C-alpha positions as CSV (number, residue, x, y, z in Angstrom):
1,M,38.4,-40.3,-9.9
2,L,40.6,-43.1,-8.7
3,A,40.9,-43.2,-4.9
4,N,44.3,-41.9,-3.8
5,I,45.3,-44.3,-1.0
6,I,48.5,-44.4,1.1
7,G,49.8,-41.2,-0.5
8,T,50.3,-42.1,-4.1
9,M,51.1,-45.7,-3.6
10,V,47.8,-47.5,-4.2
11,R,44.8,-46.6,-6.4
12,F,41.6,-48.5,-6.2
13,E,38.2,-48.1,-7.9
14,F,35.0,-50.0,-8.5
15,I,33.4,-48.6,-11.7
16,Q,29.7,-49.4,-12.0
17,P,27.8,-49.4,-15.3
18,S,27.1,-45.9,-16.5
19,L,26.0,-44.1,-19.7
20,Q,29.5,-42.7,-20.3
21,S,32.7,-44.4,-21.4
22,R,36.0,-43.8,-19.5
23,V,39.7,-44.2,-20.4
24,F,42.6,-44.8,-18.1
25,S,46.2,-44.5,-19.0
26,T,49.2,-46.4,-17.6
27,G,52.9,-46.2,-18.1
28,N,53.3,-42.4,-18.1
29,D,52.8,-39.3,-15.8
30,N,51.7,-40.2,-12.3
31,F,51.0,-43.8,-13.4
32,A,54.5,-44.6,-14.9
33,D,55.5,-46.8,-12.1
34,F,52.1,-48.4,-11.4
35,N,51.2,-52.1,-11.9
36,L,47.5,-52.4,-12.8
37,I,45.1,-55.3,-12.2
38,G,41.6,-55.1,-13.7
39,L,38.6,-57.3,-13.3
40,V,35.9,-57.0,-15.9
41,Q,32.8,-58.2,-14.0
42,L,30.2,-57.1,-16.5
43,G,30.4,-56.0,-20.2
44,G,33.8,-55.7,-21.7
45,A,36.9,-53.5,-21.9
46,I,39.6,-52.7,-24.4
47,V,43.3,-52.5,-23.6
48,T,45.4,-50.7,-26.3
49,M,49.2,-51.1,-26.4
50,E,51.1,-52.2,-29.4
51,E,48.0,-54.1,-30.3
52,T,44.3,-53.9,-29.3
53,H,43.1,-56.5,-26.8
54,H,39.4,-57.0,-26.1
55,I,38.8,-58.1,-22.5
56,A,35.7,-60.2,-22.1
57,E,33.3,-60.3,-19.2
58,M,34.6,-62.3,-16.2
59,S,38.2,-61.8,-17.2
60,I,41.2,-60.4,-15.3
61,F,44.0,-58.5,-16.9
62,C,47.4,-57.4,-15.5
63,I,49.5,-54.6,-16.9
64,P,53.1,-54.2,-15.6
65,H,54.6,-50.8,-14.6
66,K,56.2,-48.7,-17.4
67,K,53.9,-50.4,-19.9
68,L,52.2,-47.7,-22.0
69,A,48.6,-48.7,-22.3
70,K,45.1,-47.2,-22.5
71,V,42.2,-49.0,-20.8
72,S,38.9,-48.1,-22.4
73,V,35.8,-48.8,-20.3
74,P,32.7,-48.5,-22.5
75,A,29.3,-47.5,-21.2
76,G,27.5,-50.3,-19.4
77,T,30.8,-52.0,-18.2
78,Q,31.3,-52.9,-14.6
79,I,35.0,-53.2,-13.7
80,W,37.4,-53.2,-10.7
81,L,40.7,-51.5,-11.1
82,L,43.6,-51.9,-8.7
83,G,47.0,-50.2,-9.2
84,Y,50.0,-50.3,-6.9
85,R,53.3,-48.4,-7.3
86,N,56.2,-50.6,-8.2
87,E,57.9,-49.6,-4.9
88,L,55.4,-51.8,-3.1
89,S,56.3,-54.9,-5.2
90,S,58.6,-56.4,-2.6
91,L,55.7,-56.2,0.0
92,V,53.1,-57.4,-2.5
93,T,55.0,-60.3,-4.1
94,G,57.0,-61.2,-0.9
95,S,60.3,-63.0,-0.8
96,D,59.4,-66.6,-0.6
97,S,59.0,-69.3,-3.2
98,D,55.7,-67.9,-4.4
99,S,57.3,-64.5,-5.1
100,V,59.0,-65.6,-8.3
101,K,55.6,-66.8,-9.6
102,L,53.9,-63.6,-8.7
103,A,56.7,-61.5,-10.2
104,T,56.3,-63.6,-13.4
105,L,52.6,-62.8,-13.5
106,M,53.2,-59.1,-13.1
107,R,56.2,-58.8,-15.5
108,Q,54.0,-59.1,-18.6
109,F,50.6,-58.2,-20.0
110,T,48.3,-61.1,-19.2
111,I,44.6,-61.9,-19.7
112,T,43.0,-64.5,-17.5
113,P,39.4,-65.7,-18.5
114,C,37.6,-67.0,-15.4
115,S,34.4,-68.7,-14.6
116,K,31.6,-66.9,-12.8
117,I,32.1,-69.2,-9.8
118,D,35.8,-68.4,-9.7
119,I,35.1,-64.6,-9.7
120,H,32.4,-64.7,-7.1
121,E,34.0,-67.2,-4.7
122,E,37.7,-66.3,-5.0
123,I,38.2,-62.8,-6.4
124,L,35.3,-60.6,-5.4
125,P,35.6,-61.4,-1.6
126,L,39.2,-60.3,-1.7
127,L,38.4,-57.1,-3.6
128,K,35.6,-56.3,-1.1
129,L,37.9,-57.0,1.8
130,L,40.5,-54.7,0.2
131,N,37.8,-52.0,-0.2
132,A,36.8,-52.3,3.4
133,E,40.4,-52.0,4.6
134,I,41.1,-49.0,2.4
135,S,37.8,-47.3,3.5
136,S,38.8,-47.6,7.2
137,L,40.6,-44.3,7.2
138,N,41.4,-44.4,11.0
139,K,42.8,-47.9,11.1
140,R,43.8,-49.0,7.6
141,S,47.2,-50.6,7.4
142,R,49.6,-50.7,4.6
143,S,50.8,-54.2,5.6
144,V,47.2,-55.5,5.6
145,I,46.5,-53.9,2.2
146,C,49.7,-55.4,0.7
147,S,48.8,-58.8,2.2
148,I,45.4,-58.7,0.6
149,M,46.9,-57.8,-2.7
150,R,49.4,-60.6,-2.4
151,I,46.6,-63.1,-1.8
152,L,44.7,-61.6,-4.8
153,L,47.8,-62.1,-7.0
154,I,48.2,-65.7,-5.8
155,S,44.5,-66.4,-6.7
156,I,45.0,-64.8,-10.1
157,Y,48.2,-66.9,-10.7
158,R,46.3,-70.1,-9.9
159,L,43.5,-69.2,-12.2
160,S,45.8,-68.2,-15.1
161,N,47.2,-70.7,-17.6
162,I,50.7,-69.4,-16.7
163,E,52.4,-72.3,-18.5
164,S,50.9,-71.2,-21.9
165,I,52.0,-67.7,-21.1
166,R,55.5,-68.9,-20.5
167,L,55.5,-70.7,-23.9
168,T,55.4,-67.3,-25.6
169,H,59.0,-66.7,-24.5
170,S,62.1,-68.4,-25.7
171,P,64.0,-70.8,-23.4
172,D,66.7,-68.1,-23.0
173,E,64.2,-65.4,-22.0
174,L,62.6,-67.7,-19.4
175,A,65.9,-68.7,-17.9
176,L,67.1,-65.1,-17.7
177,Q,63.7,-64.0,-16.2
178,Q,63.9,-66.7,-13.5
179,F,67.6,-65.9,-12.8
180,R,67.0,-62.2,-12.5
181,Q,64.0,-62.8,-10.2
182,L,66.1,-65.1,-7.9
183,V,68.8,-62.5,-7.8
184,E,66.3,-59.9,-6.7
185,I,65.3,-62.1,-3.8
186,E,68.8,-63.2,-2.8
187,Y,71.3,-60.6,-3.8
188,K,71.6,-59.2,-0.3
189,N,72.5,-62.6,1.0
190,R,75.6,-62.8,-1.2
191,R,74.7,-66.1,-2.8
192,T,77.3,-67.8,-5.0
193,V,76.6,-68.5,-8.7
194,A,76.5,-72.2,-7.8
195,Y,73.6,-71.4,-5.5
196,Y,71.6,-69.9,-8.4
197,C,72.5,-72.8,-10.6
198,D,71.1,-75.2,-8.0
199,E,67.9,-73.3,-7.6
200,L,67.4,-73.1,-11.4
201,I,68.4,-76.7,-11.8
202,M,70.9,-75.6,-14.4
203,T,74.6,-76.2,-14.9
204,Y,77.0,-73.3,-14.6
205,D,78.1,-73.6,-18.2
206,R,74.5,-73.3,-19.4
207,L,73.7,-70.3,-17.2
208,H,77.0,-68.6,-18.2
209,A,76.3,-69.2,-21.9
210,I,72.8,-67.8,-21.7
211,C,73.9,-64.7,-19.9
212,Q,76.8,-64.1,-22.3
213,R,74.8,-64.8,-25.4
214,N,71.9,-62.4,-24.5
215,L,73.5,-59.8,-22.2
216,K,77.3,-60.0,-22.9
217,K,77.9,-60.4,-19.2
218,S,78.6,-63.4,-16.9
219,P,76.2,-64.4,-14.1
220,L,78.6,-63.0,-11.5
221,Q,78.7,-59.6,-13.3
222,L,74.9,-59.5,-13.3
223,I,74.7,-60.3,-9.6
224,N,77.4,-57.6,-8.9
225,N,75.5,-55.1,-11.0
226,R,72.4,-55.6,-8.9
227,V,74.4,-55.1,-5.7
228,L,75.9,-51.9,-7.2
229,I,72.5,-50.5,-8.1
230,E,71.4,-50.9,-4.5
231,A,74.7,-49.7,-3.1
232,T,74.9,-46.5,-5.2
233,T,71.2,-45.7,-4.5
234,K,71.8,-46.0,-0.8
235,L,75.0,-43.9,-0.9
236,K,73.1,-41.2,-2.8
237,R,69.9,-41.1,-0.7
238,S,70.7,-42.6,2.7
239,T,72.3,-41.0,5.8
240,E,73.4,-44.4,7.0
241,S,77.0,-45.1,7.6
242,I,79.1,-47.1,5.2
243,Q,79.1,-50.0,7.7
244,A,75.3,-50.0,7.9
245,I,75.0,-50.1,4.1
246,A,77.6,-52.9,4.0
247,N,75.6,-54.9,6.6
248,D,72.4,-54.4,4.6
249,L,74.1,-55.8,1.5
250,G,75.4,-58.9,3.3
251,Y,79.0,-57.8,4.1
252,G,80.3,-58.5,7.5
253,D,82.5,-55.4,7.7
254,A,82.8,-52.2,5.7
255,S,86.3,-53.0,4.4
256,Q,85.0,-56.0,2.4
257,F,82.2,-53.9,0.9
258,S,84.6,-51.0,0.2
259,H,87.0,-53.4,-1.6
260,F,84.2,-54.7,-3.7
261,F,82.8,-51.3,-4.5
262,K,86.2,-49.8,-5.4
263,K,87.0,-52.8,-7.6
264,E,83.7,-52.3,-9.6
265,M,83.5,-48.5,-9.5
266,G,87.1,-47.3,-9.3
267,I,86.5,-45.2,-6.2
268,S,85.6,-46.0,-2.6
269,P,82.0,-45.7,-1.3
270,S,82.9,-42.7,0.8
271,Q,84.5,-41.0,-2.2
272,F,81.4,-41.8,-4.3
273,K,79.1,-40.4,-1.7
274,R,81.2,-37.2,-1.3
275,Q,81.4,-36.6,-5.0
276,Y,77.7,-37.1,-5.4
277,N,76.9,-34.7,-2.5
278,E,79.3,-32.1,-3.9
279,K,77.4,-32.1,-7.2
280,N,74.2,-31.5,-5.2
281,V,72.2,-33.6,-7.7
282,P,68.4,-33.7,-6.9
283,D,67.2,-37.3,-6.9
284,R,63.6,-36.9,-5.8
285,D,62.4,-38.3,-9.1
286,E,64.5,-41.5,-8.9
287,H,62.5,-44.6,-8.5
288,T,63.4,-47.5,-6.3
289,P,65.5,-49.9,-8.4
290,D,64.6,-53.5,-9.0
291,F,65.6,-56.3,-11.4
292,S,64.0,-54.5,-14.4
293,D,66.8,-51.9,-14.2
294,W,69.7,-54.3,-15.0
295,P,71.3,-54.6,-17.3
């Protein structure tokens, strides 16, 4: 069985060659919100989604969360499997310039063929270090585990031919993906649309046209939607004050936040929270929102 680490947040296993085949499923049940990274060290594996993909020896594959897939591990195959719940994505991918690259890598199914030297010198030492940290039951640290996984993703990104992966998407899809990832990093800082245009090296008219053409919303509406997702989630779950929530979302005082919220939702934050609590709606199955949720 997969090792159950840090509650249900990380699953890690080294599968050695055996006489029996095994099958792992992603995208449903307990693995619905898991991102999966696999390294086929010996033999081969098969990933079945809309199509069947044969993963050769010395190859790394990444499967994003919510992606329904079956990973078949035939007899005689040696493979490493690492899964982490999407709630850890902010810790794994970080919030600096590399985070957009790592999010790009983990937002789509990818296969990265590697050389034996790359695997043995760059990837295996990180997997063994991760295994050692996870095995230290008395002192293992979630921060250390996420840091190792981040370095692992950076290594995979560098080994992957990410530019050819990007070519499989239209220019509009790439621009929207980059915009949404930047919003995910910066939305709590209340950045202007002009800021995102500068970061994307894109004119306002072009970004506006892409958003309207594909999503029927303006860039500002999309930014506000992301703020609202976070605001409504906090109002439902958190015991923090309206002022604390406002501060977390980049507002200097609660009145500014309340004005924004009421303009978008039609009611004040306190009214929203009260109405939700009165309904007594259980939300234990709600997942932590991210840019995949909008729009």
